[in-house]
MMTF fields as JSON, N, C-alpha, C and O atoms, coordinates in Angstrom:
{
  "mmtfVersion": "1.0.0",
  "mmtfProducer": "UNKNOWN",
  "numBonds": 263,
  "numAtoms": 264,
  "numGroups": 66,
  "numChains": 1,
  "numModels": 1,
  "chainsPerModel": [1],
  "groupsPerChain": [66],
  "chainIdList": ["A"],
  "bondAtomList": [4, 2, 8, 6, 12, 10, 16, 14, 20, 18, 24, 22, 28, 26, 32, 30, 36, 34, 40, 38, 44, 42, 48, 46, 52, 50, 56, 54, 60, 58, 64, 62, 68, 66, 72, 70, 76, 74, 80, 78, 84, 82, 88, 86, 92, 90, 96, 94, 100, 98, 104, 102, 108, 106, 112, 110, 116, 114, 120, 118, 124, 122, 128, 126, 132, 130, 136, 134, 140, 138, 144, 142, 148, 146, 152, 150, 156, 154, 160, 158, 164, 162, 168, 166, 172, 170, 176, 174, 180, 178, 184, 182, 188, 186, 192, 190, 196, 194, 200, 198, 204, 202, 208, 206, 212, 210, 216, 214, 220, 218, 224, 222, 228, 226, 232, 230, 236, 234, 240, 238, 244, 242, 248, 246, 252, 250, 256, 254, 260, 258],
  "bondOrderList": [1, 1, 1, 1, 1, 1, 1, 1, 1, 1, 1, 1, 1, 1, 1, 1, 1, 1, 1, 1, 1, 1, 1, 1, 1, 1, 1, 1, 1, 1, 1, 1, 1, 1, 1, 1, 1, 1, 1, 1, 1, 1, 1, 1, 1, 1, 1, 1, 1, 1, 1, 1, 1, 1, 1, 1, 1, 1, 1, 1, 1, 1, 1, 1, 1],
  "groupList": [{"groupName": "UNK", "atomNameList": ["N", "CA", "C", "O"], "elementList": ["N", "C", "C", "O"], "formalChargeList": [0, 0, 0, 0], "bondAtomList": [1, 0, 2, 1, 3, 2], "bondOrderList": [1, 1, 2], "singleLetterCode": "X", "chemCompType": "L-PEPTIDE LINKING"}],
  "groupTypeList": [0, 0, 0, 0, 0, 0, 0, 0, 0, 0, 0, 0, 0, 0, 0, 0, 0, 0, 0, 0, 0, 0, 0, 0, 0, 0, 0, 0, 0, 0, 0, 0, 0, 0, 0, 0, 0, 0, 0, 0, 0, 0, 0, 0, 0, 0, 0, 0, 0, 0, 0, 0, 0, 0, 0, 0, 0, 0, 0, 0, 0, 0, 0, 0, 0, 0],
  "groupIdList": [1, 2, 3, 4, 5, 6, 7, 8, 9, 10, 11, 12, 13, 14, 15, 16, 17, 18, 19, 20, 21, 22, 23, 24, 25, 26, 27, 28, 29, 30, 31, 32, 33, 34, 35, 36, 37, 38, 39, 40, 41, 42, 43, 44, 45, 46, 47, 48, 49, 50, 51, 52, 53, 54, 55, 56, 57, 58, 59, 60, 61, 62, 63, 64, 65, 66],
  "secStructList": [7, 7, 7, 1, 7, 7, 4, 4, 4, 7, 7, 2, 2, 2, 2, 2, 2, 2, 2, 2, 2, 2, 2, 2, 7, 1, 7, 7, 6, 6, 7, 7, 2, 2, 2, 2, 2, 2, 2, 2, 2, 2, 2, 2, 2, 2, 6, 6, 1, 1, 7, 2, 2, 2, 2, 2, 2, 2, 2, 2, 6, 6, 7, 7, 7, 7],
  "xCoordList": [0.843, 0.0, 0.891, 1.868, 0.537, 1.294, 0.819, -0.352, 1.727, 1.393, 0.371, 0.404, -0.528, -1.534, -0.954, -1.445, 0.094, 0.622, 2.077, 2.868, 2.409, 3.802, 4.327, 4.486, 4.594, 4.861, 5.982, 5.896, 7.035, 8.192, 7.891, 8.669, 6.769, 6.414, 5.247, 4.82, 4.731, 3.552, 3.934, 4.964, 3.07, 3.253, 2.798, 2.163, 3.116, 2.693, 1.166, 0.611, 0.496, -0.969, -1.531, -2.489, -0.951, -1.395, -1.169, -1.985, -0.072, 0.206, -0.818, -1.281, -1.167, -2.183, -3.512, -4.191, -3.874, -5.12, -5.071, -6.077, -3.919, -3.769, -3.927, -4.564, -3.354, -3.495, -4.966, -5.484, -5.633, -7.059, -7.873, -8.78, -7.55, -8.247, -8.085, -9.056, -6.877, -6.628, -7.367, -7.881, -7.422, -8.14, -9.642, -10.317, -10.159, -11.591, -12.028, -13.224, -11.082, -11.434, -12.03, -11.609, -13.006, -13.604, -12.649, -12.535, -11.969, -10.936, -9.694, -9.743, -8.598, -7.338, -6.827, -5.622, -7.737, -7.356, -6.646, -5.812, -6.966, -6.335, -5.122, -4.546, -4.725, -3.572, -2.352, -2.362, -1.306, -0.1, 0.697, 0.536, 1.54, 2.444, 3.334, 3.575, 3.824, 4.667, 3.934, 4.51, 2.65, 1.87, 1.761, 1.993, 1.411, 1.28, 2.602, 2.637, 3.684, 4.995, 5.392, 5.954, 5.109, 5.414, 4.622, 5.155, 3.363, 2.539, 3.111, 3.262, 3.425, 3.977, 5.307, 5.536, 6.193, 7.494, 7.301, 7.95, 6.4, 6.168, 5.617, 6.081, 4.625, 4.072, 5.12, 5.194, 5.923, 6.981, 7.937, 8.263, 8.377, 9.302, 8.614, 9.197, 7.386, 6.641, 6.456, 6.574, 6.17, 5.894, 7.064, 6.929, 8.209, 9.45, 9.214, 9.501, 8.682, 8.384, 9.647, 9.6, 10.766, 12.055, 12.948, 13.159, 13.472, 14.317, 15.674, 16.032, 16.41, 17.668, 18.666, 19.309, 18.817, 19.757, 19.367, 20.229, 18.082, 17.608, 17.836, 18.179, 17.645, 17.897, 19.36, 19.654, 20.266, 21.683, 21.972, 22.718, 21.391, 21.582, 21.053, 21.71, 19.873, 19.289, 20.075, 20.184, 20.62, 21.428, 22.667, 23.102, 23.22, 24.384, 24.011, 24.861, 22.741, 22.269, 21.836, 21.37, 21.996, 21.673, 20.326, 19.973, 19.54, 18.243, 18.418, 19.125, 17.782, 17.911, 16.598, 15.537, 16.652, 15.442, 15.262, 14.336, 16.086, 15.944, 15.024, 14.793],
  "yCoordList": [-1.177, 0.0, 1.244, 1.324, 2.203, 3.451, 4.428, 4.435, 5.237, 6.258, 7.236, 7.528, 7.734, 8.705, 10.101, 10.923, 10.366, 11.726, 11.777, 10.876, 12.857, 13.137, 14.08, 15.279, 13.526, 14.301, 15.309, 16.43, 14.921, 15.819, 16.989, 17.941, 16.933, 17.998, 18.841, 19.774, 18.518, 19.203, 20.429, 20.457, 21.441, 22.619, 22.266, 21.233, 23.108, 22.87, 22.839, 22.007, 23.729, 23.745, 22.437, 21.896, 21.933, 20.662, 19.509, 18.592, 19.564, 18.525, 18.557, 17.509, 19.749, 19.883, 19.304, 18.587, 19.62, 19.095, 17.571, 16.897, 17.033, 15.583, 14.907, 13.859, 15.498, 14.951, 14.982, 14.003, 16.096, 16.198, 15.173, 14.549, 15.002, 14.004, 12.606, 11.856, 12.264, 10.941, 10.768, 9.687, 11.825, 11.75, 11.571, 10.952, 12.112, 12.037, 10.707, 10.418, 9.905, 8.637, 7.666, 7.609, 6.913, 5.896, 4.716, 4.162, 4.344, 3.294, 3.804, 4.79, 3.125, 3.51, 2.408, 2.285, 1.611, 0.5, 0.95, 0.218, 2.145, 2.652, 3.517, 4.075, 3.639, 4.458, 3.56, 2.565, 3.928, 3.097, 3.347, 4.364, 2.405, 2.544, 3.769, 4.522, 3.967, 5.131, 6.443, 7.383, 6.504, 7.717, 7.964, 9.078, 6.932, 7.103, 7.474, 8.316, 6.855, 7.189, 8.622, 9.32, 9.064, 10.451, 11.436, 12.457, 11.127, 11.985, 12.02, 13.09, 10.853, 10.805, 11.531, 12.257, 11.356, 12.044, 13.556, 14.3, 13.999, 15.432, 16.013, 17.055, 15.336, 15.81, 15.791, 16.712, 14.744, 14.603, 15.794, 16.419, 16.097, 17.217, 18.567, 19.482, 18.674, 19.929, 20.348, 21.526, 19.39, 19.693, 19.372, 19.395, 19.074, 18.844, 17.963, 18.343, 16.776, 15.824, 15.504, 15.345, 15.412, 15.214, 16.367, 16.558, 17.136, 18.256, 17.763, 16.598, 18.666, 18.303, 17.661, 16.678, 18.183, 17.604, 16.172, 15.3, 15.931, 14.595, 13.649, 12.484, 14.152, 13.329, 12.877, 11.718, 13.801, 13.452, 12.415, 11.464, 12.594, 11.64, 10.259, 9.246, 10.226, 8.958, 8.323, 7.1, 9.156, 8.643, 7.925, 6.917, 8.45, 7.819, 6.456, 5.576, 6.29, 5.027, 4.059, 2.954, 4.489, 3.616, 3.824, 3.105, 4.786, 5.065, 6.114, 7.101, 5.91, 6.823, 7.547, 6.924, 8.873, 9.681, 10.238, 11.02, 9.881, 10.438, 9.613, 9.935],
  "zCoordList": [0.0, 0.0, 0.0, 0.744, -0.841, -0.906, 0.155, 0.534, 0.619, 1.608, 1.016, -0.179, 1.852, 1.414, 1.294, 0.519, 2.065, 2.174, 1.709, 1.986, 0.994, 0.639, 1.719, 1.487, 2.898, 4.104, 3.921, 4.422, 3.207, 3.04, 2.101, 2.039, 1.366, 0.434, 0.93, 0.25, 2.107, 2.63, 3.457, 4.131, 3.382, 4.238, 5.647, 5.86, 6.589, 7.963, 8.064, 8.781, 7.36, 7.363, 6.813, 7.364, 5.748, 5.181, 6.162, 6.248, 6.889, 7.876, 9.006, 9.457, 9.458, 10.504, 10.013, 10.747, 8.772, 8.208, 8.068, 8.288, 7.707, 7.59, 8.943, 9.046, 9.975, 11.326, 11.732, 12.268, 11.481, 11.818, 11.046, 11.597, 9.776, 8.951, 9.547, 9.654, 9.926, 10.505, 11.831, 12.118, 12.636, 13.905, 13.695, 14.516, 12.6, 12.323, 11.697, 11.638, 11.234, 10.599, 11.609, 12.764, 11.153, 12.016, 12.202, 13.295, 11.122, 11.204, 10.487, 9.751, 10.712, 10.07, 9.159, 8.939, 8.633, 7.768, 6.496, 5.964, 6.004, 4.79, 5.053, 4.119, 6.306, 6.674, 6.795, 7.519, 6.076, 6.105, 7.38, 8.056, 7.677, 8.822, 8.628, 9.571, 7.392, 7.112, 7.377, 7.926, 6.983, 7.254, 8.754, 9.224, 9.497, 10.943, 11.598, 12.496, 11.156, 11.722, 11.387, 12.231, 10.175, 9.803, 10.66, 11.095, 10.897, 11.755, 13.166, 13.755, 13.704, 15.063, 15.159, 16.126, 14.182, 14.196, 14.147, 14.882, 13.269, 13.131, 14.433, 14.897, 15.024, 16.293, 17.395, 18.208, 17.418, 18.426, 18.34, 19.35, 17.123, 16.921, 17.146, 17.727, 16.686, 16.79, 18.242, 18.579, 19.08, 20.472, 21.392, 22.616, 20.794, 21.532, 22.752, 23.888, 22.48, 23.544, 24.338, 25.557, 23.643, 24.289, 23.844, 22.646, 24.792, 24.404, 23.906, 24.078, 23.293, 22.632, 23.587, 23.219, 24.795, 25.76, 26.111, 26.216, 26.29, 26.619, 25.439, 25.635, 24.208, 23.02, 22.987, 22.694, 23.288, 23.29, 24.363, 24.128, 25.527, 26.624, 26.235, 26.475, 25.638, 25.224, 24.08, 23.998, 23.201, 22.105, 22.639, 22.081, 23.712, 24.328, 24.908, 25.04, 25.252, 25.785, 24.687, 24.966, 23.431, 22.305, 21.689, 20.755, 22.169, 21.57, 20.496, 20.697, 19.36, 18.227, 18.019, 18.048, 17.808, 17.66, 16.264, 16.05, 15.315, 13.952, 13.117, 11.951]
}
């Protein structure tokens, strides 16, 4: 299955609308894993769930955030 969204080519407004669209869906059967991961990565970075210092600390422990 091909991804529904060209995440790297979307504007921030388009990304917000895509997230809202996904939240409004009754099921996510047509949503690819790549689409969901792109949404989660974007939200993670957008809201700085882990700050830069913590990312470096976690990277030293073997966890990768890219």
